[in-house]
Backbone as JSON Lines, residues from 0, in Angstrom:
{"i":0,"aa":"M","n":[-3.99,8.34,12.08],"ca":[-3.89,6.89,12.04],"c":[-3.61,6.36,13.45]}
{"i":1,"aa":"Y","n":[-3.72,5.06,13.61],"ca":[-3.46,4.39,14.88],"c":[-1.98,4.52,15.17]}
{"i":2,"aa":"D","n":[-1.58,5.37,16.13],"ca":[-0.21,5.86,16.22],"c":[0.43,5.5,17.55]}
{"i":3,"aa":"L","n":[0.9,4.24,17.66],"ca":[1.6,3.79,18.85],"c":[3.01,3.36,18.46]}
{"i":4,"aa":"P","n":[4.03,3.76,19.23],"ca":[5.42,3.51,18.83],"c":[5.73,2.04,18.56]}
{"i":5,"aa":"Y","n":[5.18,1.12,19.39],"ca":[5.54,-0.29,19.21],"c":[4.86,-0.94,18.01]}
{"i":6,"aa":"H","n":[3.97,-0.2,17.33],"ca":[3.36,-0.72,16.1],"c":[3.98,-0.08,14.85]}
{"i":7,"aa":"K","n":[5.07,0.66,15.01],"ca":[5.72,1.31,13.87],"c":[6.75,0.37,13.24]}
{"i":8,"aa":"E","n":[6.8,0.4,11.91],"ca":[7.84,-0.33,11.19],"c":[8.94,0.67,10.8]}
{"i":9,"aa":"Q","n":[10.16,0.41,11.27],"ca":[11.26,1.34,11.03],"c":[12.13,0.93,9.84]}
{"i":10,"aa":"N","n":[12.01,-0.31,9.41],"ca":[12.85,-0.81,8.33],"c":[12.31,-0.34,6.98]}
{"i":11,"aa":"E","n":[13.06,0.51,6.3],"ca":[12.58,1.08,5.03],"c":[12.37,0.02,3.96]}
{"i":12,"aa":"Q","n":[13.18,-1.03,3.99],"ca":[13.03,-2.09,2.99],"c":[11.72,-2.84,3.2]}
{"i":13,"aa":"V","n":[11.35,-3.08,4.45],"ca":[10.08,-3.75,4.75],"c":[8.9,-2.9,4.28]}
{"i":14,"aa":"I","n":[8.98,-1.6,4.5],"ca":[7.93,-0.68,4.05],"c":[7.81,-0.71,2.53]}
{"i":15,"aa":"K","n":[8.96,-0.64,1.85],"ca":[8.98,-0.66,0.39],"c":[8.39,-1.96,-0.14]}
{"i":16,"aa":"E","n":[8.72,-3.07,0.51],"ca":[8.21,-4.36,0.05],"c":[6.71,-4.46,0.21]}
{"i":17,"aa":"L","n":[6.15,-3.88,1.28],"ca":[4.69,-3.91,1.42],"c":[4.03,-3.12,0.3]}
{"i":18,"aa":"I","n":[4.56,-1.93,0.0],"ca":[4.0,-1.12,-1.08],"c":[4.08,-1.86,-2.41]}
{"i":19,"aa":"E","n":[5.21,-2.51,-2.66],"ca":[5.38,-3.24,-3.93],"c":[4.49,-4.48,-4.0]}
{"i":20,"aa":"H","n":[4.27,-5.13,-2.87],"ca":[3.47,-6.36,-2.86],"c":[1.97,-6.07,-2.9]}
{"i":21,"aa":"Y","n":[1.58,-4.91,-2.37],"ca":[0.16,-4.52,-2.34],"c":[0.01,-3.13,-2.97]}
{"i":22,"aa":"P","n":[0.21,-3.01,-4.28],"ca":[0.24,-1.69,-4.92],"c":[-1.13,-1.03,-5.1]}
{"i":23,"aa":"F","n":[-2.22,-1.81,-4.93],"ca":[-3.55,-1.25,-5.16],"c":[-3.95,-0.4,-3.96]}
{"i":24,"aa":"A","n":[-3.76,0.91,-4.07],"ca":[-3.86,1.82,-2.93],"c":[-5.14,2.65,-2.97]}
{"i":25,"aa":"F","n":[-5.54,3.16,-1.79],"ca":[-6.54,4.22,-1.7],"c":[-5.8,5.54,-1.85]}
{"i":26,"aa":"L","n":[-6.19,6.34,-2.85],"ca":[-5.61,7.67,-3.03],"c":[-6.68,8.69,-2.68]}
{"i":27,"aa":"T","n":[-6.43,9.51,-1.69],"ca":[-7.45,10.41,-1.16],"c":[-6.98,11.86,-1.21]}
{"i":28,"aa":"G","n":[-7.96,12.76,-1.26],"ca":[-7.68,14.18,-1.28],"c":[-8.92,14.96,-0.91]}
{"i":29,"aa":"C","n":[-8.95,16.23,-1.3],"ca":[-10.06,17.11,-0.94],"c":[-10.4,17.99,-2.13]}
{"i":30,"aa":"D","n":[-11.69,18.12,-2.45],"ca":[-12.07,18.88,-3.65],"c":[-12.27,20.36,-3.33]}
{"i":31,"aa":"S","n":[-12.74,21.12,-4.33],"ca":[-12.88,22.57,-4.18],"c":[-13.96,22.97,-3.18]}
{"i":32,"aa":"N","n":[-14.83,22.02,-2.81],"ca":[-15.85,22.28,-1.8],"c":[-15.44,21.74,-0.43]}
{"i":33,"aa":"N","n":[-14.16,21.39,-0.31],"ca":[-13.62,20.81,0.92],"c":[-14.29,19.49,1.28]}
{"i":34,"aa":"E","n":[-14.76,18.79,0.26],"ca":[-15.32,17.45,0.45],"c":[-14.23,16.42,0.2]}
{"i":35,"aa":"P","n":[-14.17,15.37,1.04],"ca":[-13.16,14.33,0.82],"c":[-13.51,13.49,-0.41]}
{"i":36,"aa":"I","n":[-12.49,13.09,-1.15],"ca":[-12.67,12.2,-2.3],"c":[-11.62,11.08,-2.21]}
{"i":37,"aa":"A","n":[-11.91,9.97,-2.86],"ca":[-10.96,8.85,-2.85],"c":[-11.16,8.02,-4.1]}
{"i":38,"aa":"T","n":[-10.09,7.38,-4.51],"ca":[-10.15,6.41,-5.59],"c":[-9.18,5.29,-5.26]}
{"i":39,"aa":"Q","n":[-9.32,4.15,-5.93],"ca":[-8.43,3.02,-5.73],"c":[-7.71,2.73,-7.04]}
{"i":40,"aa":"I","n":[-6.38,2.82,-6.99],"ca":[-5.57,2.63,-8.19],"c":[-4.21,2.05,-7.81]}
{"i":41,"aa":"P","n":[-3.56,1.33,-8.73],"ca":[-2.21,0.85,-8.45],"c":[-1.21,1.99,-8.49]}
{"i":42,"aa":"L","n":[-0.31,1.99,-7.52],"ca":[0.75,2.99,-7.44],"c":[2.08,2.28,-7.27]}
{"i":43,"aa":"F","n":[3.12,2.84,-7.88],"ca":[4.43,2.22,-7.86],"c":[5.44,3.19,-7.27]}
{"i":44,"aa":"I","n":[6.23,2.71,-6.29],"ca":[7.19,3.56,-5.61],"c":[8.55,3.46,-6.31]}
{"i":45,"aa":"E","n":[9.21,4.62,-6.43],"ca":[10.52,4.69,-7.07],"c":[11.37,5.72,-6.34]}
{"i":46,"aa":"N","n":[12.69,5.58,-6.47],"ca":[13.61,6.63,-6.05],"c":[14.0,7.41,-7.28]}
{"i":47,"aa":"K","n":[13.79,8.71,-7.24],"ca":[14.03,9.56,-8.4],"c":[14.85,10.77,-7.96]}
{"i":48,"aa":"N","n":[16.12,10.76,-8.35],"ca":[17.02,11.86,-7.97],"c":[17.02,12.1,-6.46]}
{"i":49,"aa":"G","n":[17.07,11.0,-5.71],"ca":[17.11,11.11,-4.26],"c":[15.77,11.34,-3.59]}
{"i":50,"aa":"R","n":[14.7,11.36,-4.37],"ca":[13.36,11.58,-3.82],"c":[12.54,10.31,-3.95]}
{"i":51,"aa":"K","n":[11.65,10.07,-2.99],"ca":[10.69,8.98,-3.11],"c":[9.48,9.5,-3.88]}
{"i":52,"aa":"V","n":[9.08,8.81,-4.93],"ca":[7.89,9.19,-5.69],"c":[7.01,7.97,-5.91]}
{"i":53,"aa":"L","n":[5.71,8.23,-6.01],"ca":[4.73,7.23,-6.4],"c":[4.22,7.61,-7.78]}
{"i":54,"aa":"R","n":[4.14,6.64,-8.68],"ca":[3.65,6.93,-10.03],"c":[2.41,6.09,-10.33]}
{"i":55,"aa":"G","n":[1.47,6.7,-11.08],"ca":[0.26,6.0,-11.44],"c":[-0.51,6.78,-12.48]}
{"i":56,"aa":"H","n":[-1.74,6.34,-12.74],"ca":[-2.59,7.04,-13.71],"c":[-4.05,6.9,-13.31]}
{"i":57,"aa":"L","n":[-4.88,7.82,-13.81],"ca":[-6.3,7.78,-13.53],"c":[-7.07,8.38,-14.71]}
{"i":58,"aa":"M","n":[-8.38,8.19,-14.71],"ca":[-9.21,8.7,-15.79],"c":[-9.44,10.2,-15.63]}
{"i":59,"aa":"K","n":[-9.35,10.92,-16.73],"ca":[-9.59,12.36,-16.7],"c":[-11.08,12.65,-16.49]}
{"i":60,"aa":"G","n":[-11.35,13.82,-15.92],"ca":[-12.74,14.29,-15.8],"c":[-13.53,13.68,-14.68]}
{"i":61,"aa":"T","n":[-12.9,12.84,-13.85],"ca":[-13.58,12.25,-12.71],"c":[-13.53,13.22,-11.52]}
{"i":62,"aa":"D","n":[-14.3,12.9,-10.49],"ca":[-14.29,13.78,-9.32],"c":[-12.91,13.85,-8.69]}
{"i":63,"aa":"H","n":[-12.21,12.71,-8.65],"ca":[-10.89,12.72,-8.03],"c":[-9.86,13.43,-8.91]}
{"i":64,"aa":"H","n":[-9.96,13.32,-10.23],"ca":[-9.05,14.06,-11.1],"c":[-9.23,15.56,-10.89]}
{"i":65,"aa":"R","n":[-10.46,16.02,-10.86],"ca":[-10.72,17.45,-10.66],"c":[-10.23,17.9,-9.28]}
{"i":66,"aa":"A","n":[-10.43,17.04,-8.28],"ca":[-10.0,17.4,-6.92],"c":[-8.48,17.52,-6.84]}
{"i":67,"aa":"F","n":[-7.76,16.59,-7.49],"ca":[-6.3,16.64,-7.44],"c":[-5.74,17.81,-8.24]}
{"i":68,"aa":"L","n":[-6.47,18.24,-9.27],"ca":[-6.06,19.45,-9.98],"c":[-6.23,20.68,-9.09]}
{"i":69,"aa":"H","n":[-7.26,20.66,-8.26],"ca":[-7.54,21.79,-7.37],"c":[-6.61,21.81,-6.17]}
{"i":70,"aa":"N","n":[-6.4,20.65,-5.57],"ca":[-5.62,20.55,-4.34],"c":[-4.57,19.47,-4.52]}
{"i":71,"aa":"E","n":[-3.31,19.87,-4.56],"ca":[-2.22,18.94,-4.87],"c":[-1.81,18.05,-3.7]}
{"i":72,"aa":"K","n":[-2.35,18.31,-2.5],"ca":[-2.0,17.5,-1.34],"c":[-2.82,16.22,-1.34]}
{"i":73,"aa":"V","n":[-2.13,15.06,-1.29],"ca":[-2.83,13.78,-1.36],"c":[-2.28,12.83,-0.3]}
{"i":74,"aa":"L","n":[-3.05,11.78,-0.05],"ca":[-2.65,10.71,0.86],"c":[-2.91,9.38,0.17]}
{"i":75,"aa":"A","n":[-1.88,8.54,0.09],"ca":[-2.02,7.19,-0.46],"c":[-1.91,6.19,0.68]}
{"i":76,"aa":"V","n":[-2.87,5.26,0.74],"ca":[-2.89,4.26,1.81],"c":[-2.74,2.88,1.2]}
{"i":77,"aa":"F","n":[-1.7,2.18,1.61],"ca":[-1.43,0.81,1.16],"c":[-1.74,-0.13,2.31]}
{"i":78,"aa":"T","n":[-2.54,-1.15,2.04],"ca":[-2.94,-2.08,3.1],"c":[-2.57,-3.5,2.73]}
{"i":79,"aa":"G","n":[-1.88,-4.17,3.64],"ca":[-1.54,-5.58,3.45],"c":[-2.62,-6.48,4.01]}
{"i":80,"aa":"K","n":[-2.24,-7.7,4.3],"ca":[-3.19,-8.66,4.87],"c":[-3.59,-8.24,6.28]}
{"i":81,"aa":"H","n":[-4.77,-8.69,6.71],"ca":[-5.26,-8.34,8.04],"c":[-6.14,-9.48,8.55]}
{"i":82,"aa":"T","n":[-6.28,-9.56,9.87],"ca":[-7.02,-10.68,10.42],"c":[-7.51,-10.38,11.84]}
{"i":83,"aa":"Y","n":[-8.59,-11.03,12.21],"ca":[-9.14,-10.97,13.57],"c":[-8.25,-11.76,14.52]}
{"i":84,"aa":"V","n":[-8.06,-11.2,15.73],"ca":[-7.3,-11.89,16.78],"c":[-8.2,-11.99,18.0]}
{"i":85,"aa":"S","n":[-8.53,-13.19,18.38],"ca":[-9.45,-13.42,19.5],"c":[-8.75,-13.21,20.83]}
{"i":86,"aa":"G","n":[-9.44,-12.52,21.74],"ca":[-8.91,-12.33,23.09],"c":[-8.74,-13.64,23.83]}
{"i":87,"aa":"T","n":[-9.43,-14.7,23.4],"ca":[-9.31,-16.0,24.07],"c":[-7.94,-16.63,23.83]}
{"i":88,"aa":"W","n":[-7.16,-16.07,22.9],"ca":[-5.82,-16.61,22.61],"c":[-4.75,-16.02,23.53]}
{"i":89,"aa":"Y","n":[-5.11,-15.03,24.35],"ca":[-4.14,-14.39,25.23],"c":[-3.94,-15.24,26.49]}
{"i":90,"aa":"S","n":[-2.83,-14.97,27.19],"ca":[-2.58,-15.68,28.45],"c":[-3.69,-15.38,29.46]}
{"i":91,"aa":"N","n":[-4.27,-14.16,29.36],"ca":[-5.48,-13.85,30.12],"c":[-6.64,-13.8,29.13]}
{"i":92,"aa":"P","n":[-7.44,-14.87,29.04],"ca":[-8.48,-14.92,28.01],"c":[-9.64,-13.96,28.25]}
{"i":93,"aa":"Y","n":[-9.71,-13.35,29.44],"ca":[-10.77,-12.38,29.71],"c":[-10.3,-11.0,29.25]}
{"i":94,"aa":"S","n":[-10.08,-10.9,27.96],"ca":[-9.54,-9.69,27.35],"c":[-10.29,-9.39,26.06]}
{"i":95,"aa":"P","n":[-10.39,-8.13,25.69],"ca":[-11.07,-7.82,24.42],"c":[-10.25,-8.31,23.23]}
{"i":96,"aa":"S","n":[-10.97,-8.66,22.18],"ca":[-10.32,-9.1,20.95],"c":[-9.82,-7.89,20.16]}
{"i":97,"aa":"T","n":[-9.08,-8.14,19.09],"ca":[-8.52,-7.04,18.31],"c":[-8.36,-7.47,16.85]}
{"i":98,"aa":"W","n":[-7.67,-6.65,16.1],"ca":[-7.44,-6.9,14.67],"c":[-5.97,-6.61,14.39]}
{"i":99,"aa":"N","n":[-5.29,-7.54,13.76],"ca":[-3.91,-7.32,13.35],"c":[-3.85,-6.98,11.87]}
{"i":100,"aa":"Y","n":[-2.99,-6.03,11.52],"ca":[-2.93,-5.59,10.12],"c":[-1.64,-4.84,9.86]}
{"i":101,"aa":"M","n":[-1.38,-4.59,8.57],"ca":[-0.21,-3.81,8.14],"c":[-0.68,-2.74,7.18]}
{"i":102,"aa":"S","n":[-0.23,-1.5,7.41],"ca":[-0.69,-0.39,6.59],"c":[0.42,0.66,6.49]}
{"i":103,"aa":"V","n":[0.53,1.26,5.28],"ca":[1.48,2.34,5.05],"c":[0.72,3.54,4.51]}
{"i":104,"aa":"H","n":[0.91,4.7,5.14],"ca":[0.28,5.95,4.7],"c":[1.37,6.87,4.14]}
{"i":105,"aa":"A","n":[1.24,7.25,2.89],"ca":[2.22,8.13,2.24],"c":[1.55,9.44,1.87]}
{"i":106,"aa":"K","n":[2.01,10.53,2.48],"ca":[1.51,11.88,2.16],"c":[2.45,12.55,1.18]}
{"i":107,"aa":"G","n":[1.87,13.33,0.25],"ca":[2.73,14.02,-0.68],"c":[2.0,14.99,-1.58]}
{"i":108,"aa":"V","n":[2.71,15.44,-2.6],"ca":[2.2,16.42,-3.55],"c":[2.12,15.76,-4.92]}
{"i":109,"aa":"I","n":[0.94,15.84,-5.54],"ca":[0.72,15.21,-6.84],"c":[1.03,16.2,-7.97]}
{"i":110,"aa":"R","n":[1.66,15.66,-9.02],"ca":[1.97,16.46,-10.22],"c":[1.59,15.65,-11.44]}
{"i":111,"aa":"F","n":[0.77,16.22,-12.3],"ca":[0.38,15.53,-13.53],"c":[1.47,15.7,-14.58]}
{"i":112,"aa":"V","n":[1.67,14.65,-15.38],"ca":[2.81,14.59,-16.29],"c":[2.35,14.7,-17.75]}
{"i":113,"aa":"D","n":[3.32,14.84,-18.65],"ca":[3.0,14.95,-20.08],"c":[2.76,13.56,-20.69]}
{"i":114,"aa":"D","n":[2.39,13.53,-21.97],"ca":[2.03,12.28,-22.63],"c":[3.2,11.3,-22.68]}
{"i":115,"aa":"H","n":[4.41,11.8,-22.83],"ca":[5.56,10.9,-22.88],"c":[5.72,10.14,-21.57]}
{"i":116,"aa":"E","n":[5.64,10.86,-20.45],"ca":[5.74,10.21,-19.15],"c":[4.53,9.31,-18.89]}
{"i":117,"aa":"L","n":[3.36,9.72,-19.38],"ca":[2.18,8.88,-19.24],"c":[2.38,7.54,-19.94]}
{"i":118,"aa":"E","n":[2.94,7.56,-21.14],"ca":[3.19,6.31,-21.86],"c":[4.16,5.42,-21.08]}
{"i":119,"aa":"E","n":[5.16,6.02,-20.46],"ca":[6.09,5.25,-19.63],"c":[5.35,4.58,-18.46]}
{"i":120,"aa":"I","n":[4.45,5.33,-17.84],"ca":[3.69,4.8,-16.71],"c":[2.79,3.65,-17.16]}
{"i":121,"aa":"L","n":[2.1,3.81,-18.29],"ca":[1.21,2.77,-18.78],"c":[1.99,1.52,-19.18]}
{"i":122,"aa":"Q","n":[3.15,1.71,-19.79],"ca":[4.0,0.57,-20.15],"c":[4.48,-0.15,-18.89]}
{"i":123,"aa":"M","n":[4.95,0.61,-17.91],"ca":[5.43,0.03,-16.66],"c":[4.32,-0.75,-15.95]}
{"i":124,"aa":"T","n":[3.13,-0.14,-15.89],"ca":[2.01,-0.77,-15.19],"c":[1.58,-2.06,-15.88]}
{"i":125,"aa":"S","n":[1.43,-2.03,-17.18],"ca":[0.99,-3.23,-17.9],"c":[2.04,-4.34,-17.82]}
{"i":126,"aa":"L","n":[3.31,-3.99,-17.92],"ca":[4.36,-5.0,-17.79],"c":[4.36,-5.63,-16.4]}
{"i":127,"aa":"H","n":[4.17,-4.8,-15.38],"ca":[4.16,-5.3,-14.01],"c":[3.09,-6.38,-13.82]}
{"i":128,"aa":"F","n":[1.88,-6.1,-14.27],"ca":[0.79,-7.05,-14.04],"c":[0.76,-8.18,-15.07]}
{"i":129,"aa":"E","n":[1.57,-8.08,-16.1],"ca":[1.73,-9.19,-17.04],"c":[3.05,-9.92,-16.78]}
{"i":130,"aa":"D","n":[3.56,-9.79,-15.55],"ca":[4.77,-10.5,-15.13],"c":[5.95,-10.24,-16.06]}
{"i":131,"aa":"Q","n":[6.08,-8.99,-16.5],"ca":[7.19,-8.55,-17.36],"c":[7.24,-9.29,-18.69]}
{"i":132,"aa":"N","n":[6.09,-9.82,-19.13],"ca":[6.01,-10.51,-20.42],"c":[5.84,-9.47,-21.53]}
{"i":133,"aa":"E","n":[6.94,-9.13,-22.2],"ca":[6.91,-8.1,-23.23],"c":[6.14,-8.52,-24.47]}
{"i":134,"aa":"Q","n":[5.83,-9.8,-24.59],"ca":[5.08,-10.3,-25.75],"c":[3.57,-10.25,-25.53]}
{"i":135,"aa":"S","n":[3.14,-9.95,-24.31],"ca":[1.71,-9.93,-24.01],"c":[1.0,-8.9,-24.88]}
{"i":136,"aa":"T","n":[-0.14,-9.28,-25.42],"ca":[-0.91,-8.37,-26.28],"c":[-1.52,-7.21,-25.51]}
{"i":137,"aa":"T","n":[-1.55,-7.3,-24.17],"ca":[-2.14,-6.22,-23.38],"c":[-1.1,-5.21,-22.89]}
{"i":138,"aa":"V","n":[0.18,-5.49,-23.09],"ca":[1.22,-4.51,-22.73],"c":[1.03,-3.28,-23.61]}
{"i":139,"aa":"F","n":[1.15,-2.11,-23.0],"ca":[0.77,-0.87,-23.69],"c":[1.46,-0.71,-25.03]}
{"i":140,"aa":"D","n":[2.74,-0.98,-25.11],"ca":[3.46,-0.77,-26.38],"c":[2.94,-1.67,-27.5]}
{"i":141,"aa":"N","n":[2.29,-2.78,-27.15],"ca":[1.81,-3.73,-28.16],"c":[0.38,-3.47,-28.61]}
{"i":142,"aa":"L","n":[-0.28,-2.49,-28.01],"ca":[-1.65,-2.18,-28.4],"c":[-1.68,-1.46,-29.74]}
{"i":143,"aa":"P","n":[-2.79,-1.55,-30.49],"ca":[-2.89,-0.84,-31.77],"c":[-2.69,0.66,-31.6]}
{"i":144,"aa":"S","n":[-2.02,1.28,-32.54],"ca":[-1.65,2.69,-32.44],"c":[-2.87,3.59,-32.26]}
{"i":145,"aa":"N","n":[-3.95,3.35,-33.03],"ca":[-5.13,4.21,-32.92],"c":[-5.78,4.08,-31.55]}
{"i":146,"aa":"Y","n":[-5.73,2.87,-30.97],"ca":[-6.3,2.67,-29.63],"c":[-5.47,3.43,-28.6]}
{"i":147,"aa":"K","n":[-4.15,3.37,-28.73],"ca":[-3.28,4.07,-27.79],"c":[-3.53,5.57,-27.82]}
{"i":148,"aa":"Q","n":[-3.7,6.13,-29.01],"ca":[-3.91,7.57,-29.11],"c":[-5.23,7.99,-28.46]}
{"i":149,"aa":"K","n":[-6.28,7.17,-28.64],"ca":[-7.55,7.46,-27.99],"c":[-7.42,7.37,-26.46]}
{"i":150,"aa":"T","n":[-6.68,6.35,-26.01],"ca":[-6.51,6.13,-24.58],"c":[-5.79,7.29,-23.92]}
{"i":151,"aa":"L","n":[-4.74,7.78,-24.57],"ca":[-3.94,8.86,-23.98],"c":[-4.76,10.13,-23.75]}
{"i":152,"aa":"K","n":[-5.79,10.34,-24.56],"ca":[-6.64,11.52,-24.4],"c":[-7.56,11.41,-23.18]}
{"i":153,"aa":"L","n":[-7.77,10.19,-22.72],"ca":[-8.72,9.95,-21.64],"c":[-8.08,9.75,-20.28]}
{"i":154,"aa":"I","n":[-6.76,9.62,-20.27],"ca":[-6.05,9.24,-19.04],"c":[-5.03,10.31,-18.66]}
{"i":155,"aa":"A","n":[-4.9,10.53,-17.36],"ca":[-3.89,11.46,-16.83],"c":[-2.87,10.67,-16.02]}
{"i":156,"aa":"G","n":[-1.61,10.81,-16.39],"ca":[-0.54,10.21,-15.61],"c":[-0.04,11.19,-14.55]}
{"i":157,"aa":"F","n":[0.5,10.67,-13.47],"ca":[0.96,11.55,-12.41],"c":[2.1,10.91,-11.62]}
{"i":158,"aa":"E","n":[2.79,11.76,-10.89],"ca":[3.71,11.28,-9.87],"c":[3.45,12.07,-8.59]}
{"i":159,"aa":"I","n":[3.64,11.4,-7.48],"ca":[3.47,12.01,-6.16],"c":[4.83,12.05,-5.48]}
{"i":160,"aa":"E","n":[5.29,13.26,-5.17],"ca":[6.52,13.36,-4.38],"c":[6.16,13.12,-2.92]}
{"i":161,"aa":"V","n":[6.7,12.05,-2.37],"ca":[6.34,11.65,-1.01],"c":[7.07,12.54,0.0]}
{"i":162,"aa":"E","n":[6.29,13.16,0.86],"ca":[6.84,14.06,1.88],"c":[6.89,13.41,3.26]}
{"i":163,"aa":"E","n":[6.03,12.42,3.49],"ca":[5.98,11.79,4.81],"c":[5.4,10.39,4.67]}
{"i":164,"aa":"I","n":[5.99,9.44,5.37],"ca":[5.47,8.08,5.41],"c":[5.23,7.69,6.86]}
{"i":165,"aa":"N","n":[4.02,7.21,7.15],"ca":[3.67,6.67,8.46],"c":[3.24,5.22,8.29]}
{"i":166,"aa":"T","n":[3.47,4.44,9.32],"ca":[3.15,3.01,9.23],"c":[2.41,2.53,10.46]}
{"i":167,"aa":"V","n":[1.6,1.51,10.26],"ca":[1.06,0.7,11.36],"c":[1.25,-0.76,10.97]}
{"i":168,"aa":"F","n":[2.14,-1.44,11.68],"ca":[2.28,-2.9,11.54],"c":[1.83,-3.46,12.89]}
{"i":169,"aa":"K","n":[0.52,-3.57,13.06],"ca":[-0.07,-3.97,14.34],"c":[-0.08,-5.5,14.39]}
{"i":170,"aa":"L","n":[0.93,-6.05,15.05],"ca":[1.17,-7.49,15.02],"c":[1.36,-8.05,16.43]}
{"i":171,"aa":"S","n":[0.57,-7.55,17.37],"ca":[0.56,-8.04,18.76],"c":[1.91,-7.86,19.46]}
{"i":172,"aa":"Q","n":[2.69,-6.84,19.04],"ca":[4.0,-6.63,19.64],"c":[3.95,-6.34,21.14]}
{"i":173,"aa":"E","n":[2.81,-5.82,21.62],"ca":[2.71,-5.44,23.04],"c":[2.34,-6.61,23.94]}
{"i":174,"aa":"R","n":[2.1,-7.77,23.36],"ca":[1.67,-8.93,24.15],"c":[2.85,-9.67,24.77]}
{"i":175,"aa":"D","n":[2.57,-10.41,25.85],"ca":[3.6,-11.24,26.47],"c":[3.92,-12.42,25.56]}
{"i":176,"aa":"A","n":[5.04,-13.07,25.81],"ca":[5.53,-14.13,24.92],"c":[4.52,-15.27,24.78]}
{"i":177,"aa":"K","n":[3.9,-15.68,25.9],"ca":[2.95,-16.8,25.84],"c":[1.78,-16.46,24.92]}
{"i":178,"aa":"S","n":[1.25,-15.25,25.07],"ca":[0.14,-14.81,24.22],"c":[0.59,-14.73,22.75]}
{"i":179,"aa":"Y","n":[1.77,-14.16,22.54],"ca":[2.27,-13.95,21.18],"c":[2.39,-15.26,20.42]}
{"i":180,"aa":"Y","n":[3.01,-16.24,21.06],"ca":[3.19,-17.53,20.38],"c":[1.86,-18.26,20.2]}
{"i":181,"aa":"N","n":[0.95,-18.07,21.13],"ca":[-0.36,-18.72,20.99],"c":[-1.17,-18.07,19.87]}
{"i":182,"aa":"I","n":[-1.04,-16.75,19.69],"ca":[-1.7,-16.07,18.57],"c":[-1.17,-16.62,17.25]}
{"i":183,"aa":"I","n":[0.15,-16.76,17.15],"ca":[0.73,-17.33,15.92],"c":[0.17,-18.72,15.66]}
{"i":184,"aa":"K","n":[0.15,-19.55,16.69],"ca":[-0.36,-20.92,16.54],"c":[-1.79,-20.93,16.02]}
{"i":185,"aa":"N","n":[-2.64,-20.08,16.57],"ca":[-4.04,-20.06,16.15],"c":[-4.2,-19.46,14.75]}
{"i":186,"aa":"L","n":[-3.42,-18.44,14.43],"ca":[-3.53,-17.83,13.1],"c":[-3.1,-18.79,12.0]}
{"i":187,"aa":"K","n":[-2.17,-19.67,12.3],"ca":[-1.74,-20.65,11.31],"c":[-2.87,-21.61,10.94]}
{"i":188,"aa":"E","n":[-3.89,-21.68,11.78],"ca":[-5.04,-22.57,11.53],"c":[-6.19,-21.83,10.86]}
{"i":189,"aa":"Q","n":[-5.98,-20.53,10.55],"ca":[-7.03,-19.71,9.94],"c":[-6.89,-19.72,8.42]}
{"i":190,"aa":"D","n":[-7.54,-18.76,7.76],"ca":[-7.47,-18.65,6.31],"c":[-6.12,-18.1,5.88]}
{"i":191,"aa":"S","n":[-5.96,-17.84,4.58],"ca":[-4.66,-17.41,4.07],"c":[-4.2,-16.08,4.69]}
{"i":192,"aa":"D","n":[-5.15,-15.16,4.93],"ca":[-4.79,-13.89,5.55],"c":[-4.19,-14.12,6.93]}
{"i":193,"aa":"G","n":[-4.83,-14.97,7.71],"ca":[-4.32,-15.28,9.04],"c":[-2.94,-15.89,9.0]}
{"i":194,"aa":"R","n":[-2.71,-16.77,8.04],"ca":[-1.4,-17.42,7.93],"c":[-0.31,-16.42,7.53]}
{"i":195,"aa":"V","n":[-0.68,-15.45,6.67],"ca":[0.3,-14.41,6.29],"c":[0.68,-13.57,7.52]}
{"i":196,"aa":"I","n":[-0.31,-13.19,8.32],"ca":[-0.03,-12.41,9.52],"c":[0.8,-13.23,10.5]}
{"i":197,"aa":"A","n":[0.51,-14.52,10.63],"ca":[1.31,-15.39,11.51],"c":[2.76,-15.4,11.06]}
{"i":198,"aa":"A","n":[2.99,-15.48,9.75],"ca":[4.36,-15.48,9.23],"c":[5.06,-14.17,9.51]}
{"i":199,"aa":"E","n":[4.33,-13.05,9.39],"ca":[4.91,-11.75,9.7],"c":[5.27,-11.66,11.18]}
{"i":200,"aa":"M","n":[4.44,-12.21,12.04],"ca":[4.73,-12.21,13.47],"c":[5.95,-13.06,13.78]}
{"i":201,"aa":"E","n":[6.07,-14.19,13.11],"ca":[7.22,-15.07,13.35],"c":[8.54,-14.37,13.02]}
{"i":202,"aa":"K","n":[8.53,-13.51,12.01],"ca":[9.76,-12.8,11.63],"c":[10.26,-11.9,12.76]}
{"i":203,"aa":"R","n":[9.36,-11.52,13.66],"ca":[9.71,-10.55,14.7],"c":[9.96,-11.17,16.06]}
{"i":204,"aa":"T","n":[9.88,-12.48,16.17],"ca":[9.98,-13.12,17.49],"c":[11.34,-12.91,18.14]}
{"i":205,"aa":"E","n":[12.42,-12.99,17.37],"ca":[13.75,-12.85,17.97],"c":[13.99,-11.46,18.51]}
{"i":206,"aa":"D","n":[13.48,-10.44,17.8],"ca":[13.64,-9.06,18.28],"c":[12.76,-8.79,19.49]}
{"i":207,"aa":"L","n":[11.57,-9.36,19.51],"ca":[10.64,-9.1,20.61],"c":[10.97,-9.89,21.86]}
{"i":208,"aa":"F","n":[11.44,-11.13,21.66],"ca":[11.69,-12.02,22.81],"c":[13.07,-12.66,22.66]}
{"i":209,"aa":"P","n":[14.13,-11.86,22.78],"ca":[15.49,-12.38,22.58],"c":[15.85,-13.49,23.57]}
{"i":210,"aa":"E","n":[15.2,-13.47,24.74],"ca":[15.51,-14.49,25.75],"c":[15.03,-15.87,25.33]}
{"i":211,"aa":"K","n":[14.15,-15.91,24.29],"ca":[13.61,-17.19,23.83],"c":[14.5,-17.86,22.78]}
{"i":212,"aa":"R","n":[15.57,-17.18,22.36],"ca":[16.44,-17.75,21.33],"c":[17.13,-19.01,21.82]}
């Protein structure tokens, strides 16, 4: 990954919040032919007996299911908002443009779980996306019994024990104060993604430029 010290996020709570806010992750691995595979699924981070784990589910019999059965090493990539940053916004406008973004890479070992744990995962997932509305007809526990039994045969639940987390919060931290504030000003005039990145940059101004307080 893009690995520069000043683009690293050290605050564990900030990392956790990005994963929780953008749970739809790329889950990647390698199959028995050493070919890369990937799928996109929601993953939820939890602390379990002092360990960080990601929990989710996927369809059985797919290329990625077979690959994860073969090779338990996986990488989950969570990506937040991202936006173009024009070089014309820098104090020296004769500079190349770039892209600001936030990303968390979690490496770990995947373990498939039994039906009881799978039901817990499906209930948790459906409640999350139904805003914890336990009365919703789409919450797993409220589905017809025969449908649930058919579904459980087709789906594999899993948890990933996280062994390493890397981050890139590339938010123009290396720029001078004039450029930094001008990037924020211009991003506030962009689409919603640009405005989110501008807000993230504003949170860091006091740490980056304490003399401006």
